[in-house]
VOPAGU-2260 file (C-alpha; in pm, 1 decimal, decimal comma):
REM VOPAGU-2260
SITE   aa  ch    i         X         Y         Z
SITE  MET   A    0    1523,6      90,2    -299,2
SITE  LEU   A    1    1264,2     295,3    -496,0
SITE  ALA   A    2    1284,0     347,6    -870,9
SITE  LEU   A    3    1068,8     517,6   -1132,6
SITE  ASP   A    4    1138,2     411,7   -1488,2
SITE  ARG   A    5    1018,0     632,9   -1775,8
SITE  LEU   A    6     677,8     714,2   -1625,4
SITE  GLU   A    7     410,0     850,3   -1855,3
SITE  VAL   A    8     105,4     972,9   -1663,0
SITE  TYR   A    9    -203,2    1145,1   -1799,1
SITE  TYR   A   10    -504,1    1326,3   -1658,7
SITE  GLY   A   11    -749,4    1244,1   -1934,3
SITE  GLU   A   12    -564,8    1363,5   -2243,1
SITE  ILE   A   13    -332,9    1596,8   -2051,6
SITE  HIS   A   14      17,0    1451,4   -2047,1
SITE  ALA   A   15     125,9    1524,5   -1687,3
SITE  LEU   A   16     447,4    1320,4   -1658,0
SITE  LYS   A   17     671,1    1259,6   -1958,5
SITE  GLY   A   18     943,7     999,3   -1922,0
SITE  VAL   A   19    1013,1    1057,5   -1552,7
SITE  SER   A   20    1288,6     837,2   -1412,1
SITE  LEU   A   21    1426,2     855,8   -1060,9
SITE  GLU   A   22    1613,1     634,1    -817,1
SITE  VAL   A   23    1606,7     673,5    -439,5
SITE  ARG   A   24    1854,6     474,4    -236,0
SITE  GLU   A   25    1809,9     368,0     123,9
SITE  SER   A   26    1867,6     646,6     378,6
SITE  GLU   A   27    1857,2     925,6     118,8
SITE  ILE   A   28    1650,4    1240,1     147,3
SITE  VAL   A   29    1535,7    1343,5    -199,4
SITE  ALA   A   30    1347,0    1662,0    -289,4
SITE  LEU   A   31    1150,3    1713,9    -608,1
SITE  LEU   A   32    1174,0    2077,7    -711,5
SITE  GLY   A   33     977,1    2261,8    -975,6
SITE  ASN   A   34     713,0    2519,8   -1047,9
SITE  ASN   A   35     344,1    2462,7    -984,5
SITE  GLY   A   36     222,1    2213,8   -1240,8
SITE  ALA   A   37     566,4    2059,0   -1293,7
SITE  GLY   A   38     445,1    1714,5   -1181,2
SITE  LYS   A   39     571,9    1681,8    -824,4
SITE  THR   A   40     234,5    1585,2    -676,2
SITE  THR   A   41     154,5    1364,0    -974,0
SITE  THR   A   42     483,1    1179,5    -922,2
SITE  LEU   A   43     406,4    1115,9    -554,3
SITE  LYS   A   44      50,3    1006,0    -631,8
SITE  THR   A   45     184,1     762,1    -892,5
SITE  ILE   A   46     432,8     612,2    -645,0
SITE  SER   A   47     149,1     578,1    -390,5
SITE  GLY   A   48     -78,1     400,8    -637,6
SITE  LEU   A   49    -332,7     681,4    -649,4
SITE  LEU   A   50    -257,8     732,9   -1019,7
SITE  ALA   A   51    -164,8     468,5   -1274,2
SITE  PRO   A   52      97,2     537,0   -1539,4
SITE  ARG   A   53       9,8     462,6   -1902,3
SITE  GLN   A   54     371,1     361,1   -1951,0
SITE  GLY   A   55     671,8     302,2   -1731,4
SITE  ARG   A   56     687,9     143,5   -1392,7
SITE  VAL   A   57     745,0     199,7   -1024,5
SITE  THR   A   58     953,9     -52,3    -831,5
SITE  PHE   A   59    1024,3     -75,8    -460,2
SITE  GLU   A   60    1275,5    -319,4    -317,7
SITE  ASP   A   61    1286,7    -490,7    -659,3
SITE  ALA   A   62     909,0    -551,6    -669,0
SITE  THR   A   63     684,2    -375,4    -919,2
SITE  LEU   A   64     430,3    -141,1    -761,0
SITE  THR   A   65     261,2     -41,7   -1084,6
SITE  GLY   A   66    -101,7    -151,4   -1055,9
SITE  VAL   A   67     -77,6    -227,5    -681,2
SITE  ALA   A   68    -355,9     -81,8    -464,0
SITE  PRO   A   69    -262,4     214,4    -242,3
SITE  HIS   A   70    -329,0      27,4      83,7
SITE  ALA   A   71    -101,6    -256,1     -31,8
SITE  ILE   A   72     173,0      -2,8    -110,5
SITE  VAL   A   73     143,9     128,7     246,0
SITE  ALA   A   74     164,3    -228,6     375,1
SITE  ARG   A   75     483,7    -278,6     171,3
SITE  GLY   A   76     644,7      22,6     339,1
SITE  ILE   A   77     565,2     348,0     157,0
SITE  ALA   A   78     357,6     615,0     332,8
SITE  HIS   A   79     238,6     937,9     169,9
SITE  VAL   A   80     155,9    1267,5     341,5
SITE  PRO   A   81     -49,3    1449,5      79,4
SITE  GLU   A   82     -52,1    1820,0      11,5
SITE  GLY   A   83    -309,4    1991,7     230,4
SITE  ARG   A   84    -258,7    1752,1     524,6
SITE  ARG   A   85    -585,5    1556,8     480,9
SITE  ILE   A   86    -633,4    1476,6     847,2
SITE  PHE   A   87    -957,8    1340,8     990,0
SITE  ASN   A   88   -1099,3    1666,7    1126,1
SITE  ARG   A   89   -1360,9    1511,9    1356,2
SITE  LEU   A   90   -1128,7    1255,6    1514,5
SITE  THR   A   91    -894,1    1329,2    1802,6
SITE  VAL   A   92    -517,9    1349,8    1763,6
SITE  ARG   A   93    -484,7     999,5    1910,5
SITE  GLU   A   94    -753,4     857,2    1680,3
SITE  ASN   A   95    -585,8    1014,4    1375,5
SITE  LEU   A   96    -253,0     859,4    1471,6
SITE  LEU   A   97    -411,3     518,5    1523,7
SITE  MET   A   98    -565,0     542,3    1175,6
SITE  GLY   A   99    -209,7     549,8    1044,1
SITE  ALA   A  100    -150,7     210,9    1206,2
SITE  TYR   A  101    -476,7      65,1    1071,9
SITE  LEU   A  102    -307,5    -194,9     850,1
SITE  ARG   A  103     -69,0    -308,1    1122,6
SITE  ARG   A  104    -126,1    -614,9    1332,2
SITE  ASP   A  105     181,2    -599,0    1554,9
SITE  ALA   A  106     228,0    -516,8    1920,5
SITE  GLY   A  107     447,7    -211,2    1861,0
SITE  ILE   A  108     173,9      46,0    1813,4
SITE  THR   A  109     205,8     193,5    2163,8
SITE  ALA   A  110     582,9     228,3    2121,1
SITE  ASP   A  111     529,3     402,2    1788,2
SITE  LEU   A  112     280,0     643,0    1944,5
SITE  ASP   A  113     552,7     725,5    2195,6
SITE  ARG   A  114     800,0     777,0    1908,0
SITE  VAL   A  115     561,8    1019,7    1734,2
SITE  PHE   A  116     508,5    1207,3    2060,7
SITE  ALA   A  117     885,8    1228,3    2109,4
SITE  LEU   A  118     917,7    1379,7    1761,3
SITE  PHE   A  119     615,7    1607,5    1807,9
SITE  PRO   A  120     566,8    1679,9    2181,7
SITE  ARG   A  121     291,6    1927,8    2096,3
SITE  LEU   A  122      75,8    1639,9    1970,3
SITE  HIS   A  123     103,2    1466,0    2307,2
SITE  GLU   A  124     -21,3    1784,2    2473,2
SITE  ARG   A  125    -318,9    1774,9    2234,7
SITE  ILE   A  126    -381,8    1397,3    2238,3
SITE  THR   A  127    -756,1    1427,3    2313,9
SITE  GLN   A  128    -816,0    1740,5    2106,5
SITE  VAL   A  129   -1027,3    1716,9    1790,8
SITE  ALA   A  130    -785,3    1744,6    1498,3
SITE  GLY   A  131    -989,1    2002,0    1307,9
SITE  THR   A  132    -925,3    2254,2    1586,8
SITE  LEU   A  133    -543,9    2227,6    1565,8
SITE  SER   A  134    -334,2    2503,3    1409,4
SITE  GLY   A  135    -197,7    2449,9    1058,1
SITE  GLY   A  136     143,8    2356,8    1193,0
SITE  GLU   A  137      -2,8    2110,8    1440,9
SITE  GLN   A  138    -212,9    1955,3    1165,0
SITE  GLN   A  139     101,6    1909,4     954,4
SITE  MET   A  140     275,2    1743,5    1250,1
SITE  LEU   A  141     -28,4    1517,4    1286,7
SITE  ALA   A  142     -30,0    1425,4     918,0
SITE  ILE   A  143     338,1    1330,5     933,1
SITE  GLY   A  144     289,2    1145,7    1260,9
SITE  ARG   A  145      -4,1     950,5    1117,8
SITE  ALA   A  146     210,0     842,4     822,1
SITE  LEU   A  147     490,1     737,3    1058,0
SITE  MET   A  148     246,2     513,0    1244,6
SITE  ALA   A  149     243,7     289,3     935,9
SITE  LYS   A  150     615,4     222,1    1005,5
SITE  PRO   A  151     720,7     316,7     652,8
SITE  LYS   A  152    1058,6     247,0     501,8
SITE  VAL   A  153     995,9     540,7     266,0
SITE  LEU   A  154     803,2     854,5     361,2
SITE  LEU   A  155     666,1    1071,3      79,4
SITE  LEU   A  156     590,8    1430,7     181,6
SITE  ASP   A  157     402,7    1661,0     -54,5
SITE  GLU   A  158     459,9    2029,5      27,0
SITE  PRO   A  159     535,8    1967,9     396,7
SITE  SER   A  160     602,4    2336,2     466,4
SITE  MET   A  161     318,9    2493,5     267,8
SITE  GLY   A  162     139,2    2765,7     461,0
SITE  LEU   A  163     348,2    2731,3     776,6
SITE  ALA   A  164     524,1    3004,5     971,6
SITE  PRO   A  165     902,7    3008,7     918,2
SITE  VAL   A  166     973,7    2883,9    1271,6
SITE  LEU   A  167     746,1    2584,5    1212,0
SITE  VAL   A  168     904,8    2517,0     872,5
SITE  GLU   A  169    1242,9    2487,3    1042,2
SITE  GLN   A  170    1096,2    2252,5    1305,1
SITE  ILE   A  171     929,4    2032,0    1042,1
SITE  PHE   A  172    1253,4    2001,2     842,8
SITE  GLU   A  173    1452,1    1922,2    1158,5
SITE  THR   A  174    1200,1    1649,1    1237,7
SITE  ILE   A  175    1224,9    1509,6     884,5
SITE  ALA   A  176    1602,2    1489,4     928,7
SITE  GLU   A  177    1555,4    1309,1    1262,3
SITE  VAL   A  178    1310,0    1061,7    1108,1
SITE  ASN   A  179    1572,0     994,6     841,3
SITE  ARG   A  180    1842,6     939,8    1105,3
SITE  GLN   A  181    1609,4     686,9    1268,0
SITE  GLY   A  182    1605,8     483,9     946,3
SITE  THR   A  183    1322,0     610,9     727,2
SITE  THR   A  184    1413,0     713,0     372,9
């Protein structure tokens, strides 16, 4: 489904990824583990088209993604929840979620809002609240929900539990497992 083949990625002259290869099959949950600076975020940014490899390639469903614009990668079925959540602080919860569906032109957006609210009932309670006033855990739920609104086949999560209370970490990981059971890799 998703494959990285001998990626070489640089930040200027700093060699950040050296020969990274990885294959993710449909319905798998894969975790990248490593110390700070090991290249986990760089790998996700390269898959998402935010960074371009000097060598190697990224393929998804047998099509090359290397050199494809980030919005086109989302349209092909890969959504990325970056480290630090990156929500739209001045928009409401509902508006943030609808931003995740921005590239979509289908009639299923309302049903997908309902799906996100079923996964994260707290967001439904806060639907009209400005996102910047949510707790850290609620903002993480919102970031994941926004990505799910793109109807991805593959969901990339960068540090989904960073800075969250242990009870929220457990809830986030249970939700990730449920999203996977519903068909998202």
